[in-house]
C-alpha positions in Angstrom: 97.3 49.6 2.3 98.4 51.4 5.4 97.1 50.8 8.9 95.9 53.4 11.4 94.6 53.2 14.9 91.3 54.9 15.9 90.8 55.7 19.6 87.1 56.2 19.1 84.8 58.0 21.6 85.2 58.0 25.3 82.4 56.3 27.3 82.3 57.1 31.0 86.0 58.3 31.0 89.3 57.9 29.2 89.7 54.5 27.5 91.8 52.2 29.5 95.2 51.4 28.0 94.9 54.1 25.3 98.5 55.2 25.6 99.8 51.6 25.5 97.8 51.0 22.4 99.0 54.1 20.7 102.6 53.2 21.5 102.0 49.7 20.2 100.6 51.1 17.0 103.7 53.2 16.5 106.0 50.3 17.3 104.1 48.1 14.8 104.6 50.6 12.1 101.1 52.0 11.9 100.8 55.1 9.8 98.5 57.2 12.0 96.4 57.4 15.1 93.0 59.2 15.2 90.7 60.7 17.9 87.0 61.5 17.8 84.4 63.7 19.3 80.6 63.9 19.5 79.2 65.6 22.6 81.5 64.3 25.3 85.3 64.2 25.1 86.8 66.5 22.5 89.1 65.3 19.7 92.0 67.7 20.2 93.0 67.3 23.8 93.5 63.5 23.9 95.5 63.7 20.7 97.9 66.3 22.2 98.1 64.5 25.5 98.8 61.0 24.3 100.5 62.1 21.1 103.2 63.8 23.1 104.5 60.3 23.9 105.0 59.4 20.2 107.6 60.5 17.8 106.7 59.2 14.3 103.1 58.3 13.9 100.7 60.8 12.3 98.1 62.4 14.6 94.7 62.9 13.1 91.2 64.0 14.2 88.3 61.8 13.0 86.6 64.1 13.5 86.6 67.7 14.7 83.0 68.8 14.4 82.9 72.1 12.6 80.0 73.5 14.5 81.9 73.2 17.7 84.5 75.8 16.8 84.9 78.8 14.5 87.2 78.1 11.6 89.8 80.4 12.9 89.8 78.6 16.2 90.4 75.3 14.4 93.1 76.9 12.4 94.8 77.9 15.6 94.6 74.4 17.0 96.0 73.0 13.7 98.9 75.4 13.8 99.6 74.5 17.5 99.4 70.7 17.1 101.5 70.7 14.0 104.3 72.6 15.8 104.1 70.4 18.9 104.1 67.2 16.8 106.9 68.2 14.4 104.6 68.3 11.4 102.6 65.1 12.0 99.1 66.6 12.4 96.2 65.8 10.1 93.0 67.7 10.4 89.9 65.7 10.0 86.6 67.7 9.8 83.0 66.9 9.6 79.6 68.5 9.8 77.9 66.0 12.1 74.1 66.0 11.9 71.3 68.4 12.8 70.5 66.8 16.1 74.0 67.5 17.4 74.7 70.7 15.5 71.5 72.4 16.6 70.8 70.6 19.8 74.3 70.6 21.3 76.2 73.3 19.7 73.3 75.7 19.1 74.4 76.3 15.5 72.3 76.2 12.3 72.7 73.0 10.2 71.2 74.0 6.7 73.5 74.2 3.7 76.3 72.0 5.1 78.2 71.7 1.8 78.5 75.5 1.3 79.3 75.9 5.0 82.1 73.3 4.7 83.6 75.0 1.7 83.9 78.3 3.4 85.1 76.7 6.7 87.9 74.9 5.0 88.9 78.0 3.0 89.3 80.0 6.2 91.3 77.3 8.0 93.7 77.1 5.1 94.1 80.9 5.1 94.9 80.8 8.9 97.5 78.0 8.4 99.2 79.6 5.4 99.5 83.0 7.1 100.0 84.8 3.9 97.8 87.8 4.7 95.2 88.9 7.2 92.3 86.5 7.1 89.1 87.8 5.6 85.9 86.1 4.4 82.8 87.5 2.7 80.6 84.9 4.3 77.7 84.2 4.4 78.4 81.7 7.2 81.6 83.0 8.8 82.1 86.7 7.8 85.4 88.1 8.8 85.5 90.7 10.0 82.0 90.5 11.5 79.5 92.7 9.7 77.9 94.3 12.7 78.7 94.3 16.4 80.7 97.4 17.4 82.0 97.8 13.9 85.6 97.6 15.1 86.5 94.2 13.8 90.0 94.1 12.2 91.4 91.6 9.7 94.2 89.6 11.5 96.6 86.9 10.7 97.9 84.5 13.3 100.9 85.5 15.5 102.3 82.0 15.1 104.3 81.3 11.9 103.3 77.9 10.5 105.6 74.9 10.6 104.0 73.9 7.3 102.0 76.3 5.2 99.6 73.5 4.3 98.3 70.9 6.8 96.4 68.0 5.3 92.6 68.3 5.7 90.4 65.2 5.4 86.6 65.5 5.3 84.2 63.0 6.8 81.4 62.3 4.4 78.8 59.6 3.7 76.6 61.0 1.0 77.7 61.3 -2.6 77.7 65.1 -2.7 79.8 65.3 0.4 82.2 62.7 -0.9 82.6 64.7 -4.1 83.2 67.8 -2.1 86.0 66.0 -0.1 87.7 65.1 -3.4 87.4 68.6 -4.7 88.6 70.6 -1.7 90.2 68.1 0.6 93.4 66.0 0.9 91.6 62.9 2.0 88.2 61.4 2.9 87.2 59.7 6.1 84.4 57.2 5.3 82.3 55.5 7.9 80.7 52.1 7.1 82.6 51.7 3.8 81.9 48.4 2.0 83.9 47.0 -1.0 80.5 46.4 -2.6 80.0 50.2 -2.7 83.4 50.9 -4.2 82.1 51.8 -7.7 79.5 54.2 -6.1 82.2 56.1 -4.1 84.7 56.1 -7.0 82.1 57.9 -9.1 81.5 60.4 -6.4 85.2 61.0 -5.9 85.9 61.2 -9.6 83.2 63.9 -9.9 85.1 66.0 -7.3 88.5 65.4 -8.9 87.2 66.6 -12.2 86.0 69.9 -10.9 88.0 73.1 -11.8 90.6 73.8 -9.1 90.4 70.4 -7.4 93.4 70.0 -5.1 94.1 66.3 -5.7 93.7 63.4 -8.0 93.0 59.8 -7.3 96.8 59.2 -7.3 97.5 61.4 -4.3 94.3 61.4 -2.3 94.0 59.5 0.9 91.0 57.5 2.0 91.2 56.4 5.7 88.3 54.1 6.5 87.2 53.0 9.9 86.8 49.2 9.7 86.0 46.9 12.6 88.3 43.9 12.6 87.6 41.0 15.0 89.5 37.7 14.9 87.3 34.9 16.2 86.8 31.3 15.3 83.0 31.8 15.2 81.8 34.4 12.7 78.4 34.8 14.5 80.1 35.5 17.8 82.4 38.1 16.1 79.4 39.8 14.5 77.7 39.9 17.9 80.4 42.3 19.2 79.6 44.8 16.4 75.8 44.6 16.1 75.0 46.8 19.1 77.1 49.7 17.7 75.5 49.3 14.3 72.0 49.4 15.9 72.9 52.6 17.6 74.2 54.3 14.5 71.5 53.0 12.1 68.7 53.4 14.6 69.5 56.2 16.9 72.4 58.4 15.6 70.2 61.0 14.0 66.5 61.9 13.6 64.2 59.4 11.9 64.0 61.6 8.8 67.7 62.6 8.8 70.0 59.8 9.7 73.0 59.6 7.3 74.2 56.2 8.7 70.8 54.7 8.0 71.0 56.0 4.5 74.4 54.4 3.9 73.0 50.9 4.6 69.9 51.7 2.6 72.0 52.5 -0.5 73.9 49.2 0.2 70.7 47.3 -0.3 69.6 46.9 3.3 66.8 49.5 3.2 64.2 47.2 4.8 66.6 46.1 7.5 67.7 49.7 8.2 64.0 50.8 8.5 63.2 48.0 10.9 66.3 48.6 13.0 65.5 52.3 13.2 61.8 51.7 14.1 62.8 49.3 16.9 65.6 51.4 18.3 63.5 54.6 18.4 60.7 52.7 20.1 63.2 51.8 22.9 63.4 48.1 21.8 67.1 48.2 21.5 67.7 44.4 21.9 65.3 43.7 19.1 67.0 46.3 17.0 70.3 44.5 17.5 68.8 41.1 16.7 67.3 42.5 13.5 70.8 43.1 12.0 71.9 40.1 9.8 75.5 39.0 10.0 75.8 39.6 6.3 75.3 43.3 6.9 78.1 43.2 9.4 80.4 41.4 7.0 79.9 44.0 4.3 81.5 46.7 6.4 83.8 44.8 8.7 86.5 42.1 8.7 85.4 39.3 11.1 86.0 35.6 11.7 89.0 33.4 11.6 92.4 34.9 10.5 92.3 32.9 7.2 88.9 34.3 6.3 90.0 37.9 7.1 93.1 37.5 4.9 91.0 36.3 2.0 88.5 39.1 2.4 91.2 41.7 2.7 92.0 41.2 -1.0 88.6 42.9 -1.8 89.5 45.9 0.3 92.9 46.3 -1.3 91.1 46.7 -4.7 89.0 49.6 -3.4 89.7 53.4 -3.1 90.7 52.8 0.6 94.3 53.6 1.3 94.3 53.2 5.1 92.4 50.8 7.4 91.6 52.4 10.8 91.5 49.7 13.5 90.3 49.8 17.1 91.2 47.7 20.1 93.8 47.4 22.9 97.5 46.9 22.4 97.3 43.1 22.4 94.6 43.3 19.7 96.7 45.5 17.5 99.6 43.1 17.9 97.4 40.3 16.8 95.9 42.1 13.9 99.0 43.7 12.4 100.5 40.5 11.0 97.2 39.4 9.6 96.5 42.6 7.8 100.1 43.5 6.7 
């Protein structure tokens, strides 16, 4: 199992010590470093800025939100970053949720799977540069049907460094996971649990079995964001993670459409997820945090003394996960690397 470093989202500004942590990850032999975006800092600029100081480590987006850019614009960015990094770029894409897609980007959310399929197809056409890029739609018709009627099929002026750039899809529900296996080169799960491995294996296998699937289980990457906190006291370690979980389960999405809530409900925490959501949306955030049991944290994180983490790591190594994406400063990465290697 490989290790990756996840920069996460910015808060009020650039994360302190980010470059130092990225350089430490490369020095420690980490396979990849990943950036994120929601509705603040974007995913591409930090990756280019800090990635310029690296020479080996892969540079990935986890994730670029599809509604933020047209597929041809993302294809341009992928071509550019792949050249600048010497072929180290990995494009992670995701649909986000309707609150962000429609509230922030002003784009329609319905039919996310069909939209993703067409989006990825166009990006691949841009990167391959085999012919002028066209698409029949319905979501991203190229050339546009309408306007001045002067749209012309084009292909990028830049020749690709690689005719194929790996595309990973972020997904939480079984249909999206199956789609990732069918059309993607990898999957970016959030809140993965070894207890859910069989569920996700079945979804992935469904995608691998579809006609024209790009990959098989043997050459498909699964890079999971996994909180890892080394601490003598498990409850204290869990306490560092619970506020973030309360945010995602309770407030990252509308009450009726919250994919993070649904992940934990499928995991057997339906009553807990409902309670956390109700409390969070009522503004009782401290109570929402307190409602999260430590067992829930332990299902999707590695926390506690080093010996406990090493023992539990064996369960993760038996899952579909191929890369653990870690967070923390440079000192934390140096502490974690020998424990997880």
